[in-house]
Backbone as ProteinMPNN parsed JSONL, in Angstrom:
{"seq_chain_A": "MPALFRRRFGAVFLLTTVFVVIATLTRAALLLHTTDSGLTFIATLAAFAIGLGYDLVTAAYFSIPLIVYLTLLPERALRSRTHSALLQFGFFATLYLLLFVAVSEWVFWDEFESRFNFIAVDYLVYTNEVLGNIWESYPVPALLTVIGAVTLLVFLPLRPYLRSRGPAQPLAQRLRGAALLLCVPAFATLGIDGSMAAFSTNRYANELAGNGIYSFFAAFRN", "coords_chain_A": {"N_chain_A": [[-19.848, -4.101, 0.685], [-19.669, -2.65, -1.852], [-21.66, -0.659, -1.398], [-20.478, 0.735, 0.684], [-18.248, 1.802, -0.564], [-19.4, 3.789, -2.069], [-19.937, 6.017, -0.574], [-19.064, 9.234, 0.977], [-16.473, 8.936, 2.156], [-15.807, 6.737, 0.77], [-13.758, 6.314, -1.088], [-11.545, 6.068, 0.522], [-11.912, 3.6, 1.831], [-11.939, 2.008, -0.426], [-9.335, 2.39, -1.416], [-7.903, 1.276, 0.736], [-8.739, -1.393, 0.593], [-7.764, -2.168, -1.956], [-5.048, -1.746, -1.516], [-4.472, -3.67, 0.493], [-5.081, -6.037, -0.86], [-3.17, -6.029, -2.97], [-0.816, -6.053, -1.431], [-1.075, -8.509, -0.099], [-1.073, -10.327, -2.244], [1.487, -9.801, -3.144], [2.978, -10.742, -0.983], [2.331, -13.448, -1.132], [3.467, -14.049, -3.612], [6.184, -13.629, -3.061], [6.569, -15.639, -1.207], [6.203, -17.935, -2.812], [8.371, -17.575, -4.389], [10.447, -18.236, -2.856], [12.836, -20.608, -1.958], [13.601, -23.582, -0.14], [12.89, -22.585, 2.42], [12.103, -23.56, 4.851], [9.703, -23.142, 6.106], [6.905, -23.819, 8.122], [3.449, -24.897, 7.95], [1.878, -23.634, 9.904], [3.543, -21.502, 10.646], [3.566, -20.105, 8.259], [0.864, -19.336, 8.014], [0.724, -17.679, 10.268], [2.535, -15.693, 9.54], [1.192, -14.516, 7.383], [-1.084, -13.602, 8.7], [-0.066, -11.753, 10.602], [1.159, -10.122, 8.769], [-1.069, -9.104, 7.446], [-2.038, -7.359, 9.369], [0.048, -5.431, 9.416], [-0.222, -4.543, 6.807], [-2.738, -3.294, 6.855], [-2.234, -1.241, 8.693], [-0.25, 0.216, 7.316], [-1.702, 0.946, 5.057], [-3.507, 2.622, 6.314], [-1.86, 4.775, 7.077], [-1.177, 5.612, 4.515], [-3.601, 6.578, 3.662], [-4.12, 8.959, 4.972], [-3.723, 11.651, 3.785], [-5.819, 11.593, 1.885], [-8.076, 11.263, 3.513], [-8.09, 13.68, 4.971], [-8.438, 15.474, 2.85], [-10.993, 14.721, 1.8], [-12.54, 15.278, 4.002], [-12.418, 18.062, 4.36], [-13.394, 18.971, 1.962], [-15.879, 20.867, 0.426], [-19.455, 20.318, 0.093], [-20.537, 21.056, -2.385], [-18.271, 21.137, -4.045], [-17.579, 18.48, -3.917], [-19.311, 17.274, -5.646], [-18.519, 18.081, -8.102], [-17.097, 18.105, -11.442], [-14.409, 18.563, -11.522], [-13.38, 17.688, -9.043], [-13.998, 14.957, -9.324], [-12.363, 14.24, -11.486], [-9.814, 14.795, -10.412], [-9.744, 13.0, -8.259], [-9.914, 10.526, -9.546], [-7.589, 10.594, -11.119], [-5.626, 10.784, -9.086], [-6.078, 8.358, -7.768], [-5.475, 6.514, -9.759], [-2.737, 7.092, -10.144], [-1.743, 6.419, -7.607], [-2.357, 3.711, -7.523], [-0.718, 2.797, -9.594], [1.752, 3.353, -8.41], [1.699, 1.584, -6.208], [1.71, -0.908, -7.488], [4.125, -0.693, -8.806], [5.847, -0.644, -6.609], [5.366, -3.234, -5.69], [6.536, -4.779, -7.739], [9.145, -3.863, -7.422], [9.688, -4.846, -4.883], [9.761, -7.578, -5.439], [12.062, -7.711, -7.049], [13.988, -6.808, -5.212], [13.774, -8.767, -3.229], [14.59, -10.967, -4.706], [17.27, -10.531, -4.844], [18.177, -10.099, -2.196], [16.589, -11.605, -0.505], [14.807, -10.458, 1.337], [12.641, -8.063, 2.913], [12.229, -4.533, 2.148], [14.962, -2.758, 3.508], [17.677, -1.328, 5.413], [19.455, -1.355, 3.336], [17.934, -0.766, 1.096], [17.315, 1.851, 1.766], [19.85, 2.972, 1.59], [20.089, 2.883, -1.133], [18.817, 5.161, -1.942], [20.706, 7.067, -1.437], [22.799, 6.464, -3.149], [21.766, 6.915, -5.744], [22.245, 7.349, -8.561], [24.166, 5.366, -9.273], [22.768, 3.038, -8.612], [20.398, 3.191, -10.165], [21.571, 3.112, -12.679], [22.632, 0.523, -12.657], [20.296, -0.998, -12.412], [19.026, -0.303, -14.794], [20.698, -1.52, -16.626], [20.414, -4.173, -15.952], [17.754, -4.983, -16.032], [14.76, -5.043, -18.088], [13.699, -2.153, -18.123], [11.946, -0.143, -19.458], [10.018, -1.87, -20.623], [8.996, -3.146, -18.334], [7.847, -0.957, -16.946], [5.888, -0.275, -18.757], [4.275, -2.565, -18.766], [3.414, -2.523, -16.107], [1.904, -0.182, -16.215], [-0.137, -1.019, -17.968], [-1.354, -3.082, -16.487], [-2.188, -1.587, -14.314], [-4.137, 0.009, -15.519], [-6.01, -1.964, -16.235], [-6.848, -2.831, -13.73], [-7.824, -0.47, -12.688], [-10.031, 0.4, -14.265], [-12.448, -1.194, -13.676], [-12.86, -0.227, -11.115], [-13.332, 2.422, -11.338], [-16.083, 3.457, -11.537], [-16.872, 3.57, -8.813], [-15.399, 5.65, -7.829], [-16.682, 7.807, -8.783], [-18.899, 8.064, -7.297], [-20.96, 9.799, -4.921], [-22.557, 9.693, -2.621], [-24.771, 10.296, 0.24], [-25.418, 13.693, 1.335], [-23.292, 15.283, 3.742], [-22.977, 17.124, 6.695], [-20.368, 19.359, 7.94], [-19.666, 18.802, 10.617], [-20.404, 16.114, 10.91], [-18.712, 14.976, 9.05], [-16.245, 15.498, 10.236], [-16.383, 13.893, 12.521], [-16.426, 11.363, 11.355], [-13.915, 11.411, 10.094], [-12.248, 11.576, 12.332], [-12.603, 9.065, 13.513], [-11.518, 7.428, 11.501], [-8.879, 8.325, 11.469], [-7.989, 7.46, 13.875], [-6.863, 4.978, 13.608], [-4.192, 5.156, 12.298], [-3.13, 6.797, 14.285], [-3.176, 5.313, 16.736], [-1.607, 3.233, 15.833], [0.867, 4.447, 15.515], [1.539, 4.888, 18.14], [1.538, 2.338, 19.312], [2.633, 0.293, 17.693], [5.391, -1.23, 16.1], [8.174, -2.088, 13.921], [9.35, -4.339, 15.04], [7.493, -6.215, 15.792], [7.048, -7.962, 13.775], [8.944, -9.866, 13.981], [8.392, -12.676, 14.895], [9.13, -15.256, 14.848], [11.649, -17.89, 14.841], [12.444, -18.404, 12.363], [13.836, -16.796, 9.679], [12.705, -16.166, 7.194], [9.981, -16.322, 7.674], [9.622, -14.124, 9.369], [10.338, -12.031, 7.655], [8.385, -12.226, 5.664], [6.182, -11.599, 7.169], [6.225, -8.905, 7.427], [5.631, -5.621, 5.98], [6.52, -4.206, 2.929], [6.616, -1.405, 2.353], [6.146, -0.266, 4.88], [8.369, -1.347, 6.225], [10.426, -0.098, 4.841], [10.172, 2.662, 5.491], [10.466, 2.445, 8.237], [13.106, 1.57, 8.399], [14.327, 3.793, 7.262], [13.725, 5.776, 9.154], [15.062, 4.765, 11.377]], "CA_chain_A": [[-18.677, -3.296, 0.341], [-19.958, -1.632, -2.868], [-22.392, 0.455, -0.803], [-19.516, 1.491, 1.482], [-17.386, 2.528, -1.492], [-20.129, 4.874, -2.724], [-20.131, 7.117, 0.347], [-18.049, 10.281, 0.867], [-15.168, 8.367, 2.447], [-15.709, 5.453, 0.079], [-12.452, 6.181, -1.744], [-10.59, 5.621, 1.549], [-12.097, 2.163, 1.996], [-11.531, 1.382, -1.682], [-7.871, 2.406, -1.424], [-7.444, 0.31, 1.726], [-8.991, -2.734, 0.053], [-6.812, -2.405, -3.045], [-3.722, -1.821, -0.89], [-4.331, -4.953, 1.186], [-5.07, -7.098, -1.871], [-1.859, -6.012, -3.632], [0.193, -6.462, -0.451], [-1.23, -9.948, 0.149], [-0.599, -11.028, -3.435], [2.949, -9.66, -3.14], [3.488, -11.67, 0.037], [2.19, -14.802, -1.678], [4.457, -14.201, -4.677], [7.496, -13.763, -2.428], [6.604, -16.97, -0.607], [6.407, -18.898, -3.894], [9.693, -17.31, -4.966], [11.434, -18.649, -1.863], [13.126, -22.042, -1.927], [14.268, -24.076, 1.082], [12.659, -21.614, 3.49], [11.87, -24.248, 6.11], [8.476, -22.644, 6.721], [5.812, -24.739, 8.398], [2.128, -24.376, 7.589], [1.458, -22.718, 10.965], [4.362, -20.294, 10.545], [3.108, -19.379, 7.067], [-0.4, -18.698, 8.374], [1.021, -16.6, 11.209], [3.18, -14.622, 8.782], [0.166, -13.822, 6.609], [-1.983, -12.912, 9.637], [0.655, -10.569, 11.091], [1.343, -9.263, 7.604], [-2.328, -8.39, 7.198], [-2.065, -6.24, 10.303], [0.957, -4.395, 8.919], [-0.81, -3.988, 5.58], [-3.818, -2.381, 7.241], [-1.616, -0.071, 9.313], [0.404, 0.99, 6.264], [-2.779, 1.532, 4.265], [-4.067, 3.732, 7.104], [-0.938, 5.901, 6.895], [-1.294, 6.031, 3.12], [-4.904, 7.202, 3.442], [-4.271, 10.203, 5.735], [-4.003, 12.837, 2.935], [-7.142, 11.465, 1.268], [-9.074, 11.506, 4.563], [-8.112, 15.131, 5.226], [-9.012, 16.124, 1.665], [-12.436, 14.465, 1.712], [-13.192, 15.913, 5.141], [-12.486, 19.517, 4.167], [-14.003, 19.296, 0.669], [-17.29, 21.254, 0.546], [-20.412, 19.439, -0.578], [-20.676, 21.448, -3.789], [-17.058, 20.715, -4.749], [-17.589, 17.027, -3.973], [-20.136, 16.86, -6.77], [-18.023, 18.735, -9.311], [-16.287, 17.292, -12.352], [-13.003, 18.766, -11.185], [-13.061, 16.746, -7.972], [-14.055, 13.603, -9.867], [-11.164, 14.032, -12.305], [-8.652, 14.758, -9.522], [-9.786, 11.776, -7.473], [-9.591, 9.408, -10.433], [-6.166, 10.694, -11.47], [-4.852, 10.444, -7.903], [-6.222, 6.931, -7.484], [-4.716, 5.803, -10.79], [-1.317, 7.278, -9.854], [-1.435, 5.638, -6.409], [-2.406, 2.304, -7.918], [0.516, 2.548, -10.342], [2.844, 3.342, -7.434], [1.635, 0.352, -5.415], [2.143, -2.015, -8.34], [5.56, -0.486, -9.014], [6.505, -1.092, -5.372], [5.273, -4.693, -5.649], [7.582, -5.294, -8.629], [10.422, -3.539, -6.788], [9.881, -5.803, -3.788], [10.155, -8.848, -6.045], [13.467, -7.572, -7.463], [14.802, -6.71, -3.995], [13.745, -10.085, -2.596], [15.366, -11.853, -5.555], [18.691, -10.295, -4.573], [18.538, -10.119, -0.769], [15.632, -12.429, 0.244], [14.422, -9.613, 2.464], [11.847, -6.872, 2.641], [13.054, -3.333, 2.1], [15.659, -2.512, 4.761], [18.633, -0.224, 5.34], [20.085, -1.384, 2.008], [17.037, -0.011, 0.219], [17.483, 3.263, 2.118], [21.129, 3.376, 0.995], [19.884, 3.061, -2.575], [18.442, 6.557, -2.172], [21.929, 7.868, -1.377], [23.59, 6.181, -4.347], [20.706, 6.761, -6.744], [22.762, 7.256, -9.925], [24.772, 4.06, -9.474], [21.74, 1.998, -8.52], [19.543, 3.269, -11.349], [22.349, 2.637, -13.815], [22.721, -0.931, -12.564], [18.964, -1.538, -12.7], [18.749, -0.096, -16.228], [21.477, -2.501, -17.368], [20.075, -5.541, -15.551], [16.342, -5.294, -16.238], [14.096, -4.308, -19.182], [12.92, -1.159, -17.392], [10.803, 0.394, -20.211], [8.982, -2.898, -20.762], [8.37, -3.34, -17.023], [6.993, 0.197, -16.657], [4.733, -0.36, -19.653], [3.409, -3.639, -18.274], [2.792, -2.015, -14.879], [0.859, 0.754, -16.635], [-1.252, -1.767, -18.534], [-2.04, -3.76, -15.378], [-2.853, -0.524, -13.547], [-5.351, 0.382, -16.244], [-6.963, -3.067, -16.145], [-7.402, -2.843, -12.371], [-8.489, 0.8, -12.418], [-11.29, 0.583, -14.998], [-13.613, -1.677, -12.932], [-13.023, 0.531, -9.872], [-13.615, 3.827, -11.664], [-17.435, 3.915, -11.174], [-16.979, 3.857, -7.379], [-14.771, 6.939, -7.567], [-17.626, 8.844, -9.208], [-20.021, 8.091, -6.363], [-20.918, 10.894, -3.944], [-23.218, 9.353, -1.382], [-25.629, 11.347, 0.792], [-24.74, 14.896, 1.832], [-22.89, 15.232, 5.141], [-22.474, 18.391, 7.241], [-18.967, 19.335, 8.347], [-19.516, 18.135, 11.918], [-20.469, 14.673, 10.686], [-17.481, 14.586, 8.35], [-15.152, 15.534, 11.208], [-16.493, 12.697, 13.365], [-15.982, 10.232, 10.541], [-12.465, 11.51, 9.904], [-11.602, 11.276, 13.609], [-12.599, 7.605, 13.672], [-10.566, 6.85, 10.545], [-7.515, 8.714, 11.835], [-7.601, 6.748, 15.093], [-6.052, 3.805, 13.251], [-2.765, 5.508, 12.249], [-2.693, 7.389, 15.551], [-2.879, 4.218, 17.664], [-0.5, 2.456, 15.272], [2.101, 5.174, 15.81], [1.843, 4.748, 19.561], [1.634, 0.982, 19.824], [3.125, -0.709, 16.751], [6.672, -0.96, 15.436], [8.594, -3.166, 13.043], [9.831, -5.516, 15.759], [6.413, -7.171, 15.99], [7.093, -8.955, 12.701], [9.925, -10.886, 14.353], [7.656, -13.575, 15.782], [9.598, -16.625, 14.654], [13.092, -18.098, 14.686], [12.675, -18.542, 10.931], [14.005, -15.452, 9.129], [11.777, -15.961, 6.088], [8.659, -16.05, 8.255], [9.639, -12.747, 9.861], [10.36, -11.112, 6.519], [7.073, -12.273, 5.014], [5.187, -10.998, 8.061], [6.291, -7.452, 7.343], [5.126, -4.928, 4.786], [7.685, -3.57, 2.337], [6.576, 0.054, 2.502], [6.335, 0.001, 6.312], [9.757, -1.678, 6.559], [11.301, 0.911, 4.255], [10.136, 3.89, 6.284], [11.032, 2.135, 9.547], [14.563, 1.581, 8.231], [14.712, 5.185, 7.017], [13.646, 6.486, 10.438], [16.111, 4.259, 12.275]], "C_chain_A": [[-18.964, -2.273, -0.754], [-20.705, -0.428, -2.318], [-21.459, 1.34, 0.011], [-18.624, 2.342, 0.584], [-18.062, 3.763, -2.075], [-20.371, 6.075, -1.806], [-18.991, 8.123, 0.227], [-16.643, 9.739, 1.1], [-14.969, 7.016, 1.766], [-14.361, 5.239, -0.579], [-11.388, 5.711, -0.758], [-10.691, 4.108, 1.733], [-11.691, 1.405, 0.732], [-10.008, 1.303, -1.773], [-7.312, 1.373, -0.456], [-7.608, -1.114, 1.208], [-7.984, -3.089, -1.025], [-5.4, -2.576, -2.483], [-3.496, -3.197, -0.276], [-4.271, -6.107, 0.18], [-3.708, -7.177, -2.552], [-0.771, -6.494, -2.683], [0.125, -7.958, -0.176], [-0.741, -10.769, -1.034], [0.922, -10.946, -3.535], [3.57, -10.636, -2.16], [3.426, -13.115, -0.472], [3.226, -15.057, -2.774], [5.859, -14.379, -4.103], [7.656, -15.136, -1.78], [6.887, -18.023, -1.666], [7.795, -18.762, -4.511], [10.817, -17.773, -4.044], [11.606, -20.164, -1.881], [13.875, -22.384, -0.637], [14.112, -23.095, 2.246], [12.488, -22.278, 4.85], [10.608, -23.803, 6.814], [7.471, -23.763, 6.94], [4.493, -24.088, 7.996], [1.663, -23.348, 8.608], [2.236, -21.41, 10.883], [3.935, -19.446, 9.344], [1.798, -18.655, 7.353], [-0.164, -17.505, 9.299], [1.646, -15.413, 10.478], [2.151, -13.827, 7.99], [-0.791, -13.06, 7.522], [-1.322, -11.639, 10.169], [0.86, -9.587, 9.958], [0.09, -8.475, 7.265], [-2.451, -7.189, 8.129], [-1.17, -5.103, 9.85], [0.426, -3.751, 7.641], [-1.896, -2.962, 5.903], [-3.267, -1.101, 7.855], [-0.979, 0.817, 8.25], [-0.628, 1.657, 5.365], [-3.407, 2.726, 4.985], [-3.178, 4.966, 7.002], [-1.084, 6.488, 5.486], [-2.554, 6.865, 2.899], [-5.056, 8.56, 4.115], [-4.525, 11.417, 4.832], [-5.386, 12.784, 2.313], [-8.243, 11.726, 2.285], [-9.213, 13.002, 4.83], [-8.779, 15.862, 4.069], [-10.521, 15.945, 1.605], [-13.197, 15.091, 2.875], [-13.417, 17.402, 4.891], [-13.184, 19.918, 2.87], [-15.475, 19.665, 0.842], [-18.2, 20.357, -0.291], [-20.535, 19.767, -2.071], [-19.469, 20.993, -4.608], [-17.015, 19.202, -4.903], [-18.318, 16.523, -5.21], [-19.704, 17.503, -8.088], [-17.208, 17.772, -10.159], [-14.802, 17.414, -12.025], [-12.558, 17.799, -10.099], [-13.027, 15.318, -8.5], [-12.8, 13.283, -10.667], [-9.923, 13.92, -11.43], [-8.594, 13.448, -8.741], [-9.399, 10.571, -8.327], [-8.113, 9.417, -10.82], [-5.291, 10.284, -10.282], [-4.91, 8.959, -7.592], [-5.423, 6.109, -8.488], [-3.215, 5.889, -10.503], [-0.9, 6.454, -8.634], [-1.411, 4.152, -6.713], [-1.148, 1.911, -8.693], [1.705, 2.448, -9.381], [2.864, 2.046, -6.642], [2.098, -0.856, -6.224], [3.634, -1.915, -8.649], [6.353, -0.96, -7.792], [6.485, -2.614, -5.278], [6.346, -5.328, -6.534], [8.958, -5.039, -8.022], [10.719, -4.491, -5.634], [10.337, -7.159, -4.316], [11.638, -8.808, -6.419], [14.383, -7.552, -6.242], [14.89, -8.068, -3.301], [14.602, -11.075, -3.384], [16.859, -11.729, -5.251], [19.055, -10.511, -3.114], [17.673, -11.054, 0.079], [15.187, -11.707, 1.505], [13.449, -8.552, 1.987], [12.779, -5.67, 2.561], [13.666, -3.079, 3.479], [16.653, -1.376, 4.57], [19.361, -0.198, 3.994], [19.237, -0.594, 1.017], [17.133, 1.487, 0.502], [18.791, 3.792, 1.529], [21.004, 3.604, -0.504], [19.492, 4.506, -2.904], [19.674, 7.464, -2.192], [22.737, 7.716, -2.662], [22.664, 5.962, -5.546], [21.269, 6.552, -8.142], [23.348, 5.875, -10.213], [23.724, 2.957, -9.512], [20.855, 2.008, -9.76], [20.278, 2.786, -12.588], [22.449, 1.124, -13.842], [21.392, -1.586, -12.91], [18.667, -1.44, -14.188], [19.493, -1.132, -17.073], [21.007, -3.935, -17.115], [18.645, -5.943, -15.893], [15.771, -4.494, -17.407], [13.142, -3.247, -18.615], [11.743, -0.594, -18.203], [9.662, -0.613, -20.358], [8.25, -3.122, -19.448], [7.414, -2.201, -16.691], [5.738, 0.18, -17.518], [3.745, -1.416, -19.183], [2.693, -3.199, -16.994], [1.663, -1.048, -15.224], [-0.361, 0.041, -17.187], [-2.056, -2.474, -17.447], [-2.802, -2.745, -14.524], [-4.168, -0.132, -14.209], [-6.418, -0.698, -16.128], [-7.613, -3.131, -14.764], [-8.249, -1.605, -12.127], [-9.88, 0.882, -13.054], [-12.507, 0.018, -14.257], [-13.892, -0.887, -11.653], [-13.485, 1.964, -10.125], [-15.029, 4.273, -11.295], [-17.587, 4.27, -9.691], [-16.37, 5.21, -7.036], [-15.651, 8.101, -8.021], [-18.794, 8.984, -8.244], [-19.844, 9.212, -5.351], [-21.522, 10.52, -2.606], [-24.093, 10.49, -0.883], [-24.8, 12.517, 1.314], [-24.438, 14.76, 3.322], [-22.434, 16.61, 5.59], [-21.053, 18.235, 7.747], [-18.769, 18.592, 9.66], [-19.531, 16.615, 11.767], [-19.216, 14.169, 9.985], [-16.297, 14.552, 9.314], [-15.187, 14.32, 12.127], [-16.015, 11.465, 12.607], [-14.48, 10.224, 10.349], [-11.727, 11.157, 11.187], [-11.528, 9.774, 13.844], [-11.57, 6.959, 12.749], [-9.118, 7.138, 10.941], [-7.063, 8.078, 13.141], [-6.67, 5.58, 14.776], [-4.569, 4.174, 13.134], [-2.259, 6.116, 13.55], [-2.311, 6.309, 16.556], [-1.702, 3.377, 17.167], [0.835, 3.128, 15.568], [2.521, 4.962, 17.253], [2.163, 3.323, 19.974], [2.223, -0.07, 18.916], [4.472, -0.274, 16.204], [7.077, -2.194, 14.647], [9.019, -4.431, 13.749], [8.755, -6.586, 15.926], [6.367, -8.227, 14.891], [8.051, -10.088, 13.028], [9.308, -11.851, 15.363], [8.229, -14.985, 15.773], [11.127, -16.682, 14.635], [13.462, -18.274, 13.214], [12.714, -17.142, 10.305], [13.002, -15.168, 8.015], [10.377, -15.649, 6.597], [8.573, -14.601, 8.728], [9.606, -11.735, 8.721], [9.001, -11.068, 5.821], [6.001, -11.597, 5.861], [5.18, -9.484, 7.981], [5.572, -6.91, 6.112], [6.281, -4.109, 4.23], [7.739, -2.076, 2.548], [6.806, 0.439, 3.961], [7.791, -0.232, 6.698], [10.72, -0.622, 6.029], [11.337, 2.17, 5.113], [10.662, 3.668, 7.704], [12.556, 2.15, 9.487], [15.082, 3.001, 8.01], [14.729, 5.988, 8.316], [14.765, 6.054, 11.367], [17.498, 4.688, 11.818]], "O_chain_A": [[-18.55, -1.121, -0.619], [-20.429, 0.704, -2.715], [-21.623, 2.56, 0.031], [-18.284, 3.472, 0.933], [-17.384, 4.685, -2.526], [-20.964, 7.062, -2.242], [-18.051, 7.903, -0.536], [-15.724, 10.04, 0.338], [-14.079, 6.248, 2.133], [-13.867, 4.113, -0.629], [-10.436, 5.035, -1.148], [-9.674, 3.417, 1.785], [-11.163, 0.295, 0.81], [-9.458, 0.273, -2.161], [-6.356, 0.669, -0.782], [-6.713, -1.944, 1.368], [-7.415, -4.18, -1.016], [-4.651, -3.447, -2.923], [-2.456, -3.818, -0.496], [-3.494, -7.046, 0.356], [-3.15, -8.264, -2.699], [0.104, -7.262, -3.084], [1.161, -8.608, -0.036], [-0.072, -11.786, -0.855], [1.573, -11.901, -3.958], [4.571, -11.284, -2.467], [4.354, -13.898, -0.266], [3.795, -16.145, -2.858], [6.636, -15.191, -4.604], [8.739, -15.722, -1.801], [7.715, -18.909, -1.453], [8.328, -19.713, -5.083], [11.992, -17.71, -4.404], [10.626, -20.908, -1.825], [14.663, -21.592, -0.122], [15.071, -22.809, 2.963], [12.701, -21.645, 5.884], [10.45, -24.059, 8.008], [7.219, -24.563, 6.039], [4.431, -22.887, 7.735], [1.117, -22.308, 8.238], [1.66, -20.332, 11.033], [3.942, -18.217, 9.41], [1.635, -17.494, 6.98], [-0.776, -16.45, 9.131], [1.321, -14.261, 10.766], [2.227, -12.599, 7.93], [-1.261, -11.983, 7.157], [-1.941, -10.574, 10.187], [0.752, -8.375, 10.144], [0.168, -7.32, 6.847], [-2.916, -6.126, 7.72], [-1.572, -3.94, 9.889], [0.606, -2.554, 7.422], [-1.957, -1.895, 5.292], [-3.763, -0.009, 7.58], [-1.147, 2.037, 8.278], [-0.449, 2.805, 4.956], [-3.791, 3.712, 4.356], [-3.68, 6.081, 6.857], [-1.11, 7.705, 5.304], [-2.572, 7.755, 2.049], [-6.036, 9.256, 3.854], [-5.471, 12.16, 5.091], [-6.062, 13.809, 2.217], [-9.249, 12.351, 1.951], [-10.325, 13.525, 4.904], [-9.59, 16.763, 4.282], [-11.251, 16.91, 1.382], [-14.381, 15.401, 2.74], [-14.489, 17.931, 5.183], [-13.53, 21.086, 2.695], [-16.249, 18.856, 1.354], [-17.764, 19.725, -1.254], [-20.626, 18.87, -2.909], [-19.623, 20.519, -5.734], [-16.485, 18.689, -5.888], [-17.982, 15.472, -5.755], [-20.443, 17.471, -9.072], [-16.698, 16.764, -9.67], [-14.035, 16.474, -12.231], [-11.506, 17.169, -10.205], [-12.125, 14.552, -8.161], [-12.239, 12.194, -10.548], [-9.072, 13.061, -11.663], [-7.525, 12.859, -8.582], [-8.648, 9.703, -7.883], [-7.465, 8.37, -10.845], [-4.331, 9.53, -10.445], [-3.907, 8.364, -7.197], [-4.774, 5.13, -8.122], [-2.502, 4.891, -10.604], [0.177, 5.858, -8.629], [-0.551, 3.422, -6.221], [-0.583, 0.837, -8.48], [2.556, 1.57, -9.523], [3.929, 1.468, -6.427], [2.796, -1.726, -5.704], [4.323, -2.93, -8.743], [7.398, -1.597, -7.927], [7.462, -3.223, -4.841], [6.991, -6.298, -6.134], [9.839, -5.895, -8.096], [11.865, -4.894, -5.432], [11.193, -7.811, -3.718], [12.38, -9.751, -6.142], [15.43, -8.2, -6.236], [15.96, -8.467, -2.841], [15.266, -11.926, -2.793], [17.613, -12.692, -5.383], [20.123, -11.046, -2.816], [17.976, -11.28, 1.251], [15.191, -12.273, 2.598], [13.431, -8.187, 0.811], [13.967, -5.772, 2.867], [12.978, -3.173, 4.495], [16.493, -0.553, 3.668], [19.83, 0.854, 3.56], [19.766, 0.157, 0.197], [17.042, 2.3, -0.418], [18.844, 4.916, 1.029], [21.725, 4.42, -1.078], [19.788, 5.012, -3.986], [19.69, 8.491, -2.87], [23.283, 8.683, -3.194], [22.766, 4.964, -6.26], [20.811, 5.656, -8.85], [23.072, 5.281, -11.256], [23.788, 2.054, -10.346], [20.59, 0.957, -10.344], [19.691, 2.129, -13.448], [22.364, 0.506, -14.903], [21.353, -2.599, -13.609], [18.125, -2.373, -14.782], [18.991, -1.571, -18.108], [21.183, -4.808, -17.965], [18.358, -7.132, -16.03], [16.24, -3.392, -17.69], [11.925, -3.43, -18.63], [10.627, -0.565, -17.685], [8.489, -0.258, -20.235], [7.029, -3.271, -19.435], [6.304, -2.437, -16.212], [4.66, 0.57, -17.07], [2.534, -1.198, -19.196], [1.505, -3.471, -16.82], [0.597, -1.083, -14.609], [-1.493, 0.441, -16.915], [-3.287, -2.47, -17.475], [-3.916, -3.01, -14.071], [-5.186, 0.037, -13.538], [-7.596, -0.392, -15.944], [-8.796, -3.45, -14.646], [-9.27, -1.672, -11.443], [-10.811, 1.388, -12.428], [-13.533, 0.696, -14.209], [-15.02, -0.875, -11.161], [-13.975, 2.633, -9.215], [-15.185, 5.38, -10.778], [-18.351, 5.173, -9.349], [-16.777, 5.848, -6.065], [-15.386, 9.253, -7.677], [-19.589, 9.916, -8.359], [-18.722, 9.54, -4.967], [-21.054, 10.979, -1.564], [-24.154, 11.544, -1.517], [-23.638, 12.356, 1.686], [-25.23, 14.192, 4.073], [-21.586, 17.215, 4.935], [-20.582, 17.118, 7.961], [-17.81, 17.834, 9.804], [-18.759, 15.914, 12.421], [-18.718, 13.083, 10.28], [-15.443, 13.671, 9.217], [-14.14, 13.775, 12.475], [-15.291, 10.629, 13.15], [-13.839, 9.176, 10.426], [-10.684, 10.504, 11.137], [-10.512, 9.265, 14.317], [-10.84, 6.055, 13.157], [-8.241, 6.292, 10.768], [-5.883, 8.146, 13.485], [-5.798, 5.237, 15.573], [-3.748, 3.558, 13.814], [-1.084, 5.968, 13.885], [-1.242, 6.377, 17.163], [-0.905, 2.873, 17.959], [1.825, 2.45, 15.842], [3.71, 4.868, 17.557], [2.966, 3.105, 20.881], [2.314, -1.231, 19.314], [4.677, 0.897, 15.883], [6.403, -3.223, 14.699], [9.051, -5.498, 13.134], [9.077, -7.747, 16.176], [5.727, -9.266, 15.05], [7.98, -11.155, 12.419], [9.663, -11.839, 16.542], [7.854, -15.816, 16.601], [11.802, -15.671, 14.441], [14.64, -18.29, 12.859], [11.741, -16.394, 10.391], [12.503, -14.048, 7.903], [9.67, -14.817, 6.027], [7.562, -13.932, 8.511], [8.93, -10.71, 8.808], [8.527, -9.999, 5.437], [5.02, -11.08, 5.326], [4.225, -8.845, 8.423], [4.992, -7.656, 5.323], [6.949, -3.394, 4.975], [8.79, -1.532, 2.886], [7.569, 1.361, 4.25], [8.386, 0.577, 7.41], [11.709, -0.29, 6.682], [12.412, 2.682, 5.425], [11.232, 4.577, 8.308], [13.22, 2.665, 10.386], [16.146, 3.365, 8.51], [15.639, 6.784, 8.548], [15.351, 6.881, 12.066], [18.492, 4.349, 12.46]]}, "name": "protein", "num_of_chains": 1, "seq": "MPALFRRRFGAVFLLTTVFVVIATLTRAALLLHTTDSGLTFIATLAAFAIGLGYDLVTAAYFSIPLIVYLTLLPERALRSRTHSALLQFGFFATLYLLLFVAVSEWVFWDEFESRFNFIAVDYLVYTNEVLGNIWESYPVPALLTVIGAVTLLVFLPLRPYLRSRGPAQPLAQRLRGAALLLCVPAFATLGIDGSMAAFSTNRYANELAGNGIYSFFAAFRN"}
């Protein structure tokens, strides 16, 4: 894996790995936060297996802008300090966002015992009321500070991989690599939807099998 991270598209694989790890830990935390779920061991394993699939698909969607950027970036620019700084800043911001979403999922689950759904979409409509309620109910500044500290702790060990360039690649080779990577979100758009998480008669199993970000955008689209 470290050798893979050091190539031109290494940041894509690094982002995918971090995304899946955070999503899996979030799923485990939600499971531990659930009481009287009635989940069997087999149903729990199935929920995590299906959830891994949704995590990978969502990570693939998340990676599209980065894939396009790394494909079109000339070799000389790839080895510049400007690119290195932009990539590190973008990765740090994305990591912060993912951890923020994980905390938001915990709060949402605590209230509704559900992944993000149409209620979360409605929150966008009534933003002022919702933000006011959240500000009164939770220590928001402290939470944001803790998320920032955790983001920094996770980011620092990963930073050296974001400085790696790997061997030079002509544009044609980069386009082939990008085409393979973009096949994942393309096939996912054609063949996967949110209904595949509903594999069980147990509601908690179905909710855990989903991915919060995927569920949010599916609810928004519907």
